[in-house]
VEXDREN-309025 format. One record per residue (C-alpha): residue in three letters; y negated, x, z negated. Coordinates in steps of 0.5 Angstrom, whole numbers. Layout:
<rec rest="ALA" north="Y" east="X" up="Z"/>
...
END
This chain:
<rec rest="MET" north="0" east="0" up="0"/>
<rec rest="ASP" north="-5" east="6" up="-2"/>
<rec rest="VAL" north="-4" east="9" up="5"/>
<rec rest="ARG" north="-5" east="2" up="9"/>
<rec rest="TRP" north="-11" east="1" up="5"/>
<rec rest="ASP" north="-14" east="8" up="6"/>
<rec rest="LEU" north="-11" east="10" up="13"/>
<rec rest="SER" north="-14" east="4" up="16"/>
<rec rest="LYS" north="-21" east="6" up="14"/>
<rec rest="LEU" north="-20" east="13" up="16"/>
<rec rest="GLN" north="-17" east="12" up="24"/>
<rec rest="ASP" north="-24" east="9" up="24"/>
<rec rest="ILE" north="-28" east="14" up="21"/>
<rec rest="ASP" north="-24" east="21" up="24"/>
<rec rest="LEU" north="-18" east="19" up="29"/>
<rec rest="SER" north="-15" east="27" up="30"/>
<rec rest="LEU" north="-15" east="27" up="23"/>
<rec rest="TRP" north="-11" east="20" up="22"/>
<rec rest="GLN" north="-7" east="23" up="27"/>
<rec rest="VAL" north="-5" east="29" up="24"/>
<rec rest="TYR" north="-4" east="25" up="17"/>
<rec rest="LYS" north="1" east="20" up="21"/>
<rec rest="THR" north="5" east="25" up="24"/>
<rec rest="MET" north="6" east="28" up="18"/>
<rec rest="GLY" north="7" east="22" up="14"/>
<rec rest="VAL" north="13" east="21" up="19"/>
<rec rest="GLN" north="16" east="28" up="17"/>
<rec rest="ILE" north="16" east="26" up="9"/>
<rec rest="ALA" north="19" east="19" up="11"/>
<rec rest="ALA" north="25" east="23" up="15"/>
<rec rest="PHE" north="26" east="27" up="9"/>
<rec rest="ASN" north="26" east="21" up="4"/>
<rec rest="ASP" north="31" east="17" up="9"/>
<rec rest="ASN" north="36" east="23" up="9"/>
<rec rest="ASP" north="41" east="23" up="4"/>
<rec rest="THR" north="44" east="29" up="6"/>
<rec rest="PRO" north="43" east="34" up="1"/>
<rec rest="LEU" north="39" east="40" up="4"/>
<rec rest="THR" north="44" east="46" up="4"/>
<rec rest="SER" north="40" east="52" up="6"/>
<rec rest="ALA" north="34" east="56" up="3"/>
<rec rest="GLU" north="31" east="55" up="9"/>
<rec rest="GLN" north="31" east="47" up="9"/>
<rec rest="ARG" north="28" east="47" up="3"/>
<rec rest="GLU" north="23" east="52" up="4"/>
<rec rest="HIS" north="20" east="48" up="10"/>
<rec rest="ARG" north="20" east="41" up="5"/>
<rec rest="ARG" north="16" east="45" up="0"/>
<rec rest="ASN" north="12" east="48" up="5"/>
<rec rest="THR" north="11" east="41" up="9"/>
<rec rest="TYR" north="9" east="37" up="2"/>
<rec rest="LYS" north="4" east="43" up="1"/>
<rec rest="LEU" north="1" east="42" up="8"/>
<rec rest="LEU" north="1" east="35" up="6"/>
<rec rest="ASN" north="-3" east="36" up="-1"/>
<rec rest="GLU" north="-8" east="41" up="3"/>
<rec rest="LEU" north="-9" east="35" up="8"/>
<rec rest="GLN" north="-10" east="30" up="3"/>
<rec rest="ASN" north="-16" east="34" up="0"/>
<rec rest="LYS" north="-19" east="36" up="6"/>
<rec rest="ILE" north="-19" east="28" up="8"/>
<rec rest="ARG" north="-23" east="27" up="1"/>
<rec rest="GLN" north="-29" east="32" up="3"/>
<rec rest="CYS" north="-31" east="27" up="9"/>
<rec rest="PRO" north="-36" east="22" up="6"/>
<rec rest="GLY" north="-33" east="16" up="3"/>
<rec rest="PHE" north="-26" east="18" up="2"/>
<rec rest="GLU" north="-27" east="22" up="-4"/>
<rec rest="ARG" north="-22" east="17" up="-7"/>
<rec rest="PHE" north="-17" east="18" up="-2"/>
<rec rest="LEU" north="-10" east="15" up="-4"/>
<rec rest="LEU" north="-13" east="17" up="-11"/>
<rec rest="PRO" north="-12" east="11" up="-17"/>
<rec rest="PRO" north="-18" east="6" up="-16"/>
<rec rest="ILE" north="-24" east="8" up="-23"/>
<rec rest="GLU" north="-26" east="3" up="-27"/>
<rec rest="LYS" north="-32" east="1" up="-23"/>
<rec rest="GLU" north="-27" east="-1" up="-17"/>
<rec rest="ILE" north="-22" east="-5" up="-22"/>
<rec rest="LEU" north="-28" east="-9" up="-24"/>
<rec rest="GLY" north="-31" east="-10" up="-18"/>
<rec rest="MET" north="-24" east="-14" up="-17"/>
<rec rest="ALA" north="-25" east="-19" up="-22"/>
<rec rest="GLN" north="-31" east="-22" up="-17"/>
<rec rest="ASP" north="-27" east="-28" up="-16"/>
<rec rest="GLY" north="-24" east="-29" up="-23"/>
<rec rest="PRO" north="-21" east="-25" up="-29"/>
<rec rest="LEU" north="-15" east="-20" up="-27"/>
<rec rest="VAL" north="-9" east="-21" up="-32"/>
<rec rest="CYS" north="-4" east="-15" up="-33"/>
<rec rest="PHE" north="2" east="-15" up="-38"/>
<rec rest="ASN" north="6" east="-10" up="-41"/>
<rec rest="VAL" north="12" east="-13" up="-44"/>
<rec rest="SER" north="17" east="-8" up="-47"/>
<rec rest="ASN" north="22" east="-7" up="-54"/>
<rec rest="VAL" north="16" east="-3" up="-57"/>
<rec rest="SER" north="9" east="-8" up="-56"/>
<rec rest="SER" north="7" east="-13" up="-51"/>
<rec rest="GLU" north="-1" east="-13" up="-49"/>
<rec rest="ALA" north="-5" east="-16" up="-44"/>
<rec rest="PHE" north="-10" east="-12" up="-41"/>
<rec rest="LEU" north="-16" east="-17" up="-39"/>
<rec rest="VAL" north="-21" east="-15" up="-33"/>
<rec rest="THR" north="-27" east="-18" up="-32"/>
<rec rest="THR" north="-33" east="-16" up="-28"/>
<rec rest="THR" north="-36" east="-14" up="-35"/>
<rec rest="GLY" north="-30" east="-9" up="-37"/>
<rec rest="ILE" north="-24" east="-9" up="-39"/>
<rec rest="GLN" north="-20" east="-11" up="-46"/>
<rec rest="VAL" north="-14" east="-10" up="-49"/>
<rec rest="LEU" north="-11" east="-16" up="-52"/>
<rec rest="HIS" north="-4" east="-15" up="-57"/>
<rec rest="LEU" north="1" east="-20" up="-56"/>
<rec rest="PRO" north="6" east="-19" up="-62"/>
<rec rest="ASP" north="10" east="-26" up="-61"/>
<rec rest="LEU" north="11" east="-24" up="-54"/>
<rec rest="LYS" north="18" east="-21" up="-53"/>
<rec rest="GLU" north="22" east="-17" up="-48"/>
<rec rest="LYS" north="29" east="-20" up="-50"/>
<rec rest="ASP" north="25" east="-27" up="-49"/>
<rec rest="ILE" north="23" east="-26" up="-43"/>
<rec rest="GLN" north="29" east="-24" up="-40"/>
<rec rest="ARG" north="33" east="-30" up="-43"/>
<rec rest="ASP" north="27" east="-34" up="-39"/>
<rec rest="ILE" north="28" east="-30" up="-33"/>
<rec rest="ARG" north="36" east="-33" up="-33"/>
<rec rest="MET" north="34" east="-40" up="-35"/>
<rec rest="PHE" north="29" east="-41" up="-30"/>
<rec rest="ALA" north="34" east="-38" up="-25"/>
<rec rest="SER" north="39" east="-43" up="-26"/>
<rec rest="ARG" north="35" east="-49" up="-27"/>
<rec rest="GLY" north="32" east="-54" up="-22"/>
<rec rest="ASN" north="35" east="-55" up="-15"/>
<rec rest="PRO" north="42" east="-51" up="-14"/>
<rec rest="ALA" north="41" east="-50" up="-7"/>
<rec rest="ARG" north="35" east="-46" up="-8"/>
<rec rest="ARG" north="37" east="-42" up="-14"/>
<rec rest="ASP" north="37" east="-34" up="-14"/>
<rec rest="PRO" north="44" east="-32" up="-13"/>
<rec rest="SER" north="44" east="-26" up="-17"/>
<rec rest="LEU" north="40" east="-28" up="-23"/>
<rec rest="CYS" north="45" east="-34" up="-24"/>
<rec rest="GLU" north="50" east="-33" up="-29"/>
<rec rest="SER" north="55" east="-39" up="-26"/>
<rec rest="ASP" north="56" east="-44" up="-21"/>
<rec rest="ASP" north="56" east="-50" up="-26"/>
<rec rest="GLU" north="52" east="-55" up="-23"/>
<rec rest="GLU" north="51" east="-59" up="-29"/>
<rec rest="GLU" north="44" east="-62" up="-30"/>
<rec rest="PRO" north="40" east="-58" up="-35"/>
<rec rest="SER" north="37" east="-59" up="-41"/>
<rec rest="THR" north="31" east="-62" up="-40"/>
<rec rest="SER" north="29" east="-60" up="-48"/>
<rec rest="ASP" north="31" east="-53" up="-47"/>
<rec rest="LEU" north="26" east="-52" up="-41"/>
<rec rest="THR" north="20" east="-55" up="-44"/>
<rec rest="THR" north="21" east="-51" up="-50"/>
<rec rest="GLU" north="21" east="-44" up="-46"/>
<rec rest="LEU" north="15" east="-47" up="-42"/>
<rec rest="LEU" north="12" east="-49" up="-49"/>
<rec rest="SER" north="14" east="-42" up="-52"/>
<rec rest="MET" north="11" east="-38" up="-46"/>
<rec rest="TRP" north="5" east="-42" up="-47"/>
<rec rest="LYS" north="4" east="-40" up="-54"/>
<rec rest="HIS" north="5" east="-33" up="-54"/>
<rec rest="ALA" north="3" east="-31" up="-47"/>
<rec rest="VAL" north="-2" east="-35" up="-43"/>
<rec rest="ARG" north="-6" east="-39" up="-49"/>
<rec rest="PRO" north="-8" east="-32" up="-52"/>
<rec rest="VAL" north="-10" east="-30" up="-46"/>
<rec rest="LEU" north="-14" east="-36" up="-44"/>
<rec rest="ASP" north="-17" east="-36" up="-51"/>
<rec rest="GLN" north="-20" east="-29" up="-50"/>
<rec rest="LEU" north="-23" east="-31" up="-44"/>
<rec rest="GLY" north="-27" east="-36" up="-46"/>
<rec rest="LEU" north="-23" east="-41" up="-41"/>
<rec rest="LEU" north="-20" east="-46" up="-46"/>
<rec rest="GLY" north="-23" east="-51" up="-50"/>
<rec rest="GLN" north="-27" east="-54" up="-45"/>
<rec rest="LYS" north="-29" east="-62" up="-46"/>
<rec rest="ASP" north="-31" east="-63" up="-39"/>
<rec rest="PRO" north="-27" east="-60" up="-35"/>
<rec rest="PRO" north="-31" east="-58" up="-29"/>
<rec rest="GLN" north="-29" east="-61" up="-22"/>
<rec rest="ARG" north="-26" east="-54" up="-19"/>
<rec rest="LEU" north="-22" east="-50" up="-25"/>
<rec rest="PRO" north="-23" east="-43" up="-26"/>
<rec rest="ARG" north="-19" east="-38" up="-22"/>
<rec rest="ILE" north="-15" east="-33" up="-25"/>
<rec rest="TRP" north="-11" east="-27" up="-22"/>
<rec rest="TRP" north="-4" east="-25" up="-26"/>
<rec rest="VAL" north="-2" east="-19" up="-23"/>
<rec rest="GLY" north="5" east="-15" up="-24"/>
<rec rest="GLY" north="7" east="-14" up="-30"/>
<rec rest="GLY" north="14" east="-13" up="-30"/>
<rec rest="SER" north="20" east="-17" up="-32"/>
<rec rest="ILE" north="14" east="-22" up="-34"/>
<rec rest="ALA" north="12" east="-23" up="-26"/>
<rec rest="LEU" north="18" east="-27" up="-26"/>
<rec rest="VAL" north="16" east="-32" up="-30"/>
<rec rest="PRO" north="12" east="-38" up="-27"/>
<rec rest="LEU" north="6" east="-37" up="-32"/>
<rec rest="HIS" north="2" east="-42" up="-28"/>
<rec rest="ALA" north="7" east="-48" up="-31"/>
<rec rest="ALA" north="7" east="-45" up="-38"/>
<rec rest="GLY" north="5" east="-50" up="-43"/>
<rec rest="GLU" north="6" east="-57" up="-46"/>
<rec rest="HIS" north="7" east="-63" up="-39"/>
<rec rest="ILE" north="6" east="-70" up="-43"/>
<rec rest="LEU" north="1" east="-75" up="-41"/>
<rec rest="GLY" north="-6" east="-73" up="-44"/>
<rec rest="SER" north="-4" east="-66" up="-46"/>
<rec rest="THR" north="-8" east="-61" up="-44"/>
<rec rest="GLU" north="-4" east="-55" up="-47"/>
<rec rest="ASN" north="-2" east="-52" up="-41"/>
<rec rest="THR" north="-4" east="-47" up="-36"/>
<rec rest="LEU" north="-5" east="-52" up="-30"/>
<rec rest="SER" north="-11" east="-56" up="-35"/>
<rec rest="HIS" north="-15" east="-49" up="-35"/>
<rec rest="VAL" north="-15" east="-45" up="-29"/>
<rec rest="THR" north="-12" east="-45" up="-22"/>
<rec rest="SER" north="-7" east="-39" up="-22"/>
<rec rest="SER" north="-6" east="-34" up="-16"/>
<rec rest="TYR" north="-1" east="-28" up="-16"/>
<rec rest="ALA" north="-1" east="-21" up="-14"/>
<rec rest="PRO" north="4" east="-15" up="-15"/>
<rec rest="THR" north="-1" east="-10" up="-16"/>
<rec rest="LEU" north="-8" east="-8" up="-17"/>
<rec rest="LYS" north="-8" east="-4" up="-11"/>
<rec rest="ALA" north="-4" east="-9" up="-6"/>
<rec rest="LEU" north="-10" east="-15" up="-8"/>
<rec rest="ARG" north="-15" east="-10" up="-6"/>
<rec rest="TYR" north="-11" east="-9" up="1"/>
<rec rest="SER" north="-10" east="-16" up="2"/>
<rec rest="ARG" north="-17" east="-17" up="0"/>
<rec rest="SER" north="-20" east="-12" up="5"/>
<rec rest="LYS" north="-16" east="-15" up="11"/>
<rec rest="PRO" north="-20" east="-20" up="16"/>
<rec rest="LYS" north="-20" east="-28" up="13"/>
<rec rest="PRO" north="-16" east="-32" up="18"/>
<rec rest="HIS" north="-20" east="-38" up="20"/>
<rec rest="PHE" north="-15" east="-44" up="20"/>
<rec rest="THR" north="-19" east="-49" up="25"/>
<rec rest="TYR" north="-16" east="-53" up="30"/>
<rec rest="ARG" north="-16" east="-48" up="36"/>
<rec rest="LYS" north="-20" east="-48" up="42"/>
<rec rest="SER" north="-16" east="-43" up="46"/>
<rec rest="ARG" north="-9" east="-40" up="46"/>
<rec rest="SER" north="-13" east="-34" up="45"/>
<rec rest="GLU" north="-15" east="-36" up="39"/>
<rec rest="GLU" north="-9" east="-38" up="35"/>
<rec rest="LEU" north="-6" east="-34" up="30"/>
<rec rest="GLU" north="1" east="-32" up="30"/>
<rec rest="MET" north="6" east="-35" up="25"/>
<rec rest="VAL" north="13" east="-35" up="25"/>
<rec rest="ILE" north="18" east="-39" up="21"/>
<rec rest="ILE" north="24" east="-36" up="18"/>
<rec rest="SER" north="30" east="-41" up="16"/>
<rec rest="MET" north="37" east="-41" up="13"/>
<rec rest="PRO" north="39" east="-47" up="12"/>
<rec rest="THR" north="46" east="-44" up="11"/>
<rec rest="THR" north="47" east="-37" up="8"/>
<rec rest="PRO" north="54" east="-32" up="9"/>
<rec rest="GLU" north="59" east="-31" up="4"/>
<rec rest="GLY" north="59" east="-37" up="0"/>
<rec rest="HIS" north="52" east="-38" up="-2"/>
<rec rest="LYS" north="49" east="-46" up="-3"/>
<rec rest="THR" north="47" east="-49" up="3"/>
<rec rest="LEU" north="39" east="-51" up="4"/>
<rec rest="ARG" north="36" east="-57" up="5"/>
<rec rest="LEU" north="30" east="-55" up="10"/>
<rec rest="ALA" north="30" east="-59" up="15"/>
<rec rest="GLU" north="24" east="-63" up="12"/>
<rec rest="GLU" north="21" east="-58" up="9"/>
<rec rest="VAL" north="21" east="-53" up="15"/>
<rec rest="ALA" north="18" east="-60" up="19"/>
<rec rest="ALA" north="13" east="-60" up="14"/>
<rec rest="VAL" north="10" east="-54" up="15"/>
<rec rest="GLN" north="10" east="-53" up="23"/>
<rec rest="ASP" north="7" east="-61" up="22"/>
<rec rest="LYS" north="1" east="-58" up="18"/>
<rec rest="SER" north="0" east="-51" up="22"/>
<rec rest="GLU" north="2" east="-53" up="30"/>
<rec rest="TYR" north="-6" east="-54" up="30"/>
<rec rest="TRP" north="-9" east="-47" up="29"/>
<rec rest="ALA" north="-2" east="-43" up="30"/>
<rec rest="ASN" north="3" east="-41" up="36"/>
<rec rest="ILE" north="9" east="-42" up="32"/>
<rec rest="THR" north="15" east="-39" up="33"/>
<rec rest="SER" north="22" east="-41" up="29"/>
<rec rest="LEU" north="28" east="-37" up="28"/>
<rec rest="ASP" north="34" east="-40" up="25"/>
<rec rest="ARG" north="39" east="-36" up="21"/>
<rec rest="PRO" north="36" east="-30" up="25"/>
<rec rest="SER" north="39" east="-23" up="24"/>
<rec rest="LYS" north="35" east="-18" up="20"/>
<rec rest="GLU" north="33" east="-14" up="26"/>
<rec rest="SER" north="30" east="-21" up="29"/>
<rec rest="ALA" north="26" east="-22" up="23"/>
<rec rest="LEU" north="23" east="-15" up="23"/>
<rec rest="ASN" north="21" east="-16" up="30"/>
<rec rest="ALA" north="18" east="-22" up="29"/>
<rec rest="LEU" north="14" east="-20" up="23"/>
<rec rest="LYS" north="11" east="-14" up="27"/>
<rec rest="ASP" north="6" east="-19" up="32"/>
<rec rest="CYS" north="5" east="-24" up="26"/>
<rec rest="ASP" north="-1" east="-26" up="22"/>
<rec rest="ILE" north="3" east="-31" up="18"/>
<rec rest="ALA" north="10" east="-31" up="16"/>
<rec rest="PHE" north="14" east="-37" up="12"/>
<rec rest="PHE" north="21" east="-36" up="9"/>
<rec rest="ALA" north="26" east="-42" up="7"/>
<rec rest="CYS" north="32" east="-38" up="5"/>
<rec rest="HIS" north="36" east="-35" up="-1"/>
<rec rest="ALA" north="33" east="-28" up="-5"/>
<rec rest="THR" north="35" east="-23" up="-9"/>
<rec rest="ALA" north="31" east="-20" up="-15"/>
<rec rest="ASP" north="32" east="-13" up="-17"/>
<rec rest="GLN" north="29" east="-11" up="-24"/>
<rec rest="VAL" north="32" east="-4" up="-24"/>
<rec rest="ARG" north="30" east="-2" up="-17"/>
<rec rest="PRO" north="24" east="-7" up="-15"/>
<rec rest="THR" north="24" east="-5" up="-7"/>
<rec rest="GLN" north="31" east="-7" up="-7"/>
<rec rest="SER" north="29" east="-14" up="-8"/>
<rec rest="ALA" north="31" east="-18" up="-2"/>
<rec rest="LEU" north="31" east="-24" up="2"/>
<rec rest="LEU" north="38" east="-26" up="5"/>
<rec rest="LEU" north="39" east="-27" up="12"/>
<rec rest="GLY" north="44" east="-26" up="17"/>
<rec rest="ARG" north="49" east="-31" up="21"/>
<rec rest="ASP" north="56" east="-28" up="20"/>
<rec rest="VAL" north="55" east="-23" up="14"/>
<rec rest="VAL" north="49" east="-23" up="9"/>
<rec rest="GLU" north="43" east="-18" up="12"/>
<rec rest="LYS" north="39" east="-16" up="6"/>
<rec rest="LEU" north="31" east="-16" up="8"/>
<rec rest="THR" north="29" east="-12" up="3"/>
<rec rest="LEU" north="22" east="-10" up="0"/>
<rec rest="GLU" north="22" east="-3" up="2"/>
<rec rest="ASP" north="24" east="-5" up="9"/>
<rec rest="ILE" north="17" east="-9" up="9"/>
<rec rest="MET" north="14" east="-4" up="6"/>
<rec rest="LYS" north="15" east="1" up="12"/>
<rec rest="MET" north="13" east="-3" up="17"/>
<rec rest="ASN" north="6" east="-1" up="20"/>
<rec rest="PHE" north="1" east="-7" up="19"/>
<rec rest="ASP" north="-5" east="-3" up="20"/>
<rec rest="THR" north="-7" east="-7" up="26"/>
<rec rest="PRO" north="-11" east="-13" up="24"/>
END
């Protein structure tokens, strides 16, 4: 994500430096993709020299005006500026302690959350994964194929616990609670990353009975981002205009990938109505390509040229290696489209 953010700007400023860096990036990627051990001293020396040259090239790029922070973490001023569209909340949950880092335009606060426990988060993840529509479960997180209707009280209890121990303290600290006359448009809040808690539906936390405002939905509009850098990158891209099309050249390219059936015993997904609704709402401003049970290769090729992608399929979440979290595709055998696969794609062209 860092590379995409900075290289898209570097290409406009210094094409020769951009080309050299892209070439060296290909060499580094080849090192990382090659599982064969480096057996000779010459191979190991070549690798060390390549990384040394890369470091020198990065330092050279940082001498260019406007690129002093090339591939470096954002400084505090940049982070605060990202809160212009609403406060950012990043959780840190561990067996030692739990905190929320609250970012507003005026500063960064640390809010200790003593009642938020890692073991409770893991329990919630397993429970949420096994509730709801059995056909839409994450097969990697479900503990059984039991389709018995879950206990509503369990779900209610866990959502309320998440509200009390995580969301409510955050909103209270940010001054987003206790609105006697709620505005016509609720303030926006950004839930950013946070390890395992990123798999919990914070937007749905709380008590959902008639008249209750002890829930997230009554106070804020929730948005999610995996990391601050990902949020910064997405905001750097031109915003698409969702308007009635005037000509073919002005249409956005949209791909719809659906997996009503998935190989290797995964449950059938009831997708016809969902896909039809997306197509109906998008046909006025997008040129739509629909792929039914595509291979991983076909999906990757479609993603290269699209502005918007809609997936309706099973998925797996890998908490140990997040980049191996994947969408499950394929017609005869399961083919995993991993986050790592998507990260390797070149999306520099708007």
